[in-house]
C-alpha atoms as one frame of an Amber mdcrd trajectory, in Angstrom:
protein
  22.585  -5.473 -41.139  19.384  -7.064 -41.961  20.938  -9.351 -44.116  23.305
 -10.625 -41.339  20.803 -11.415 -38.370  21.304 -14.738 -36.877  18.804 -17.481
 -38.503  20.080 -20.789 -37.011  23.238 -21.240 -33.739  24.948 -24.578 -33.990
  27.570 -26.137 -31.937  30.471 -28.664 -32.463  33.014 -29.459 -29.711  34.694
 -26.810 -30.898  32.984 -23.962 -32.958  30.113 -21.774 -32.464  28.574 -22.150
 -36.155  25.896 -19.295 -36.850  23.472 -20.016 -40.705  22.867 -16.024 -41.295
  19.729 -14.415 -43.098  21.794 -14.123 -46.279  22.962 -17.484 -46.420  26.145
 -17.411 -45.056  27.800 -19.198 -42.078  30.282 -17.433 -39.585  32.189 -20.006
 -37.119  33.359 -18.703 -33.971  35.643 -20.648 -31.625  34.244 -21.704 -28.343
  37.892 -21.433 -26.621  37.181 -17.241 -27.363  34.674 -17.592 -24.654  35.692
 -18.531 -21.693  32.466 -19.292 -19.832  31.555 -20.377 -23.052  34.329 -22.964
 -23.006  33.758 -23.897 -19.279  29.667 -24.589 -19.724  28.010 -27.884 -19.788
  26.082 -28.904 -23.136  22.757 -28.084 -21.156  24.093 -24.472 -20.366  25.600
 -24.022 -23.773  22.315 -25.329 -25.342  20.076 -22.301 -23.413  21.311 -19.502
 -26.173  19.236 -16.228 -26.768  19.291 -13.885 -29.705  19.467 -10.322 -28.783
  19.989  -6.552 -30.406  18.126  -7.356 -32.770  18.966 -11.187 -34.234  22.559
 -10.114 -34.075  23.852 -10.935 -30.663  23.658 -14.564 -29.047  23.435 -14.943
 -25.214  23.734 -17.964 -22.461  21.484 -16.534 -19.803  22.769 -19.563 -17.477
  26.861 -18.788 -18.175  26.137 -15.069 -18.053  23.671 -12.019 -17.265  22.475
 -11.094 -20.667  23.676  -8.023 -22.067  21.976  -5.718 -24.917  24.392  -7.000
 -27.675  25.066 -10.295 -26.123  28.303 -12.124 -25.196  28.559 -12.972 -29.135
  27.858 -10.572 -32.110  28.062 -11.022 -35.793  29.022  -7.162 -35.880  32.418
  -8.299 -34.442  32.944 -11.391 -36.482  32.248  -9.458 -39.338  34.383  -6.879
 -38.057  37.333  -9.174 -37.171  37.370 -10.309 -40.962  37.265  -6.847 -42.790
  40.491  -6.539 -40.308  42.048  -9.821 -41.260  41.216  -8.706 -45.140  43.107
  -5.368 -44.853  46.016  -7.261 -42.957  46.091  -9.540 -45.507  46.684  -7.153
 -47.876  49.398  -5.288 -45.935  51.364  -8.770 -45.962  50.979  -9.245 -50.184
  52.392  -5.415 -50.183  55.263  -6.524 -48.556  54.098  -4.620 -45.020  54.306
  -1.526 -47.000  51.528   0.295 -46.074  51.829   3.483 -47.931  51.026   0.993
 -51.163  47.556   0.326 -50.006  44.491   2.323 -51.454  43.201   4.712 -48.430
  40.637   2.674 -46.989  42.789  -0.376 -46.635  45.375   1.858 -44.892  42.883
   3.493 -42.673  41.767   0.131 -41.653  45.096  -1.347 -40.893  45.620   1.675
 -38.698  42.318   0.987 -36.527  43.461  -2.470 -35.852  46.967  -1.247 -34.875
  45.290   1.017 -32.579  42.846  -0.976 -31.198  45.213  -3.982 -30.975  48.050
  -1.964 -29.214  46.257   0.799 -27.156  44.316  -2.422 -25.289  47.032  -4.072
 -24.968  49.394  -1.317 -23.869  48.498   2.071 -24.164  48.350   4.827 -26.281
  52.328   4.877 -26.168  52.592   1.636 -26.709  50.781   2.240 -30.387  52.655
   4.727 -30.686  55.993   3.782 -30.730  55.160   0.677 -32.382  54.009   2.423
 -35.337  54.507   5.767 -35.080  52.592   9.392 -35.935  51.403   8.902 -39.467
  49.727   5.889 -38.286  48.000   7.730 -35.484  47.183  10.488 -37.947  45.955
   7.981 -40.205  43.468   5.842 -37.101  42.192   9.492 -35.834  40.896  10.583
 -39.830  38.954   7.052 -39.964  37.961   7.630 -36.408  36.281  10.676 -37.706
  35.155   9.016 -40.721  33.567   6.406 -39.096  31.871   8.890 -36.422  33.702
   7.478 -33.517  33.145  10.845 -32.128  34.573  10.040 -28.544  37.161   7.723
 -29.403  38.785  10.226 -31.725  38.483  13.007 -28.840  40.574  10.928 -26.669
  42.892   9.568 -29.565  43.086  13.389 -29.832  44.011  14.073 -26.398  46.605
  11.448 -26.128  47.960  12.789 -29.256  48.357  16.411 -28.018  50.172  15.361
 -24.837  53.203  14.650 -26.905  53.030  18.229 -29.293  55.721  19.639 -27.485
  58.407  17.151 -27.540  58.138  17.517 -31.800  61.250  19.685 -30.953  62.561
  18.953 -27.926  66.248  18.182 -27.725  65.849  15.552 -24.634  63.847  13.468
 -27.094  65.773  11.470 -30.028  63.087   8.471 -30.583  59.549   8.256 -29.389
  60.363   5.675 -27.036  61.837   9.203 -24.831  58.643  10.939 -24.804  57.216
   9.086 -21.646  59.962   9.778 -19.648  60.266  13.182 -20.265  56.806  13.844
 -19.580  55.731  15.337 -16.044  54.251  13.711 -13.215  50.876  15.491 -14.535
  51.345  14.524 -18.012  51.818  10.887 -17.530  48.586  10.993 -15.071  46.783
  12.203 -17.770  47.913   9.468 -20.018  47.170   6.919 -17.964  43.851   8.456
 -17.556  43.168   8.615 -21.207  44.506   5.230 -22.008  41.313   4.189 -19.266
  38.911   5.882 -21.117  39.567   4.298 -23.885  39.658   1.183 -22.391  35.797
   1.718 -21.680  35.044   1.706 -25.493  32.839   4.990 -25.643  31.866   3.654
 -29.374  30.958   0.591 -30.746  33.784   0.837 -33.694  32.410  -2.421 -35.096
  28.966  -1.335 -35.496  30.305   2.284 -37.278  33.365   0.793 -38.906  30.527
  -1.459 -41.210  28.482   1.214 -41.706  30.890   3.267 -43.103  33.631   0.371
 -45.096  30.822  -2.128 -45.323  31.371  -6.293 -45.375  31.502  -8.081 -48.196
  28.532 -10.453 -49.250  29.531 -13.338 -47.678  32.595 -13.499 -45.021  33.758
 -17.057 -43.535  35.315 -16.236 -40.639  37.296 -19.712 -39.405  40.305 -19.887
 -36.632
């Protein structure tokens, strides 16, 4: 990742523009970062690099963290996801027609988007068990052991419903759970929300990033 260290940073009225060591440029909308969006020009100008040059902090706006308020790895990982999703769209949304790599990336994106938005049951009901299994396999490949364990425990809670006559469709599962099972699922959702693994760092380490990605919005 040394080629992706930040060499320079500039700000427009709407975007953060990062120039990387390899000459690539990444653009991130300021509106995605509430504190920065509301910051004054003076506060915005007081940035510092962290995480070996991959992250940026604005101490006048938020106490510095190890990885920064903004991190190149997150931008690159988003771009990897966007390319996989573009491939899916070009294939008429037929996941099975994609390469194994792109199937795994789509499954990871769906996992992150849906569990963060509405928990495991939203992810499962929206995309089904095949996508869940793809995500489990991908997490294992990239070495996200703690996230894999959480997702595997979530999936394990529904094993007993595979032959259950009270479950006609996936949406029926939560209502068929005992109170203890529902409470356990909520605990696992909360554990997932803590993001025990850095999926961007691990994902880029396994799947890689293109030599130069322009990320704009």
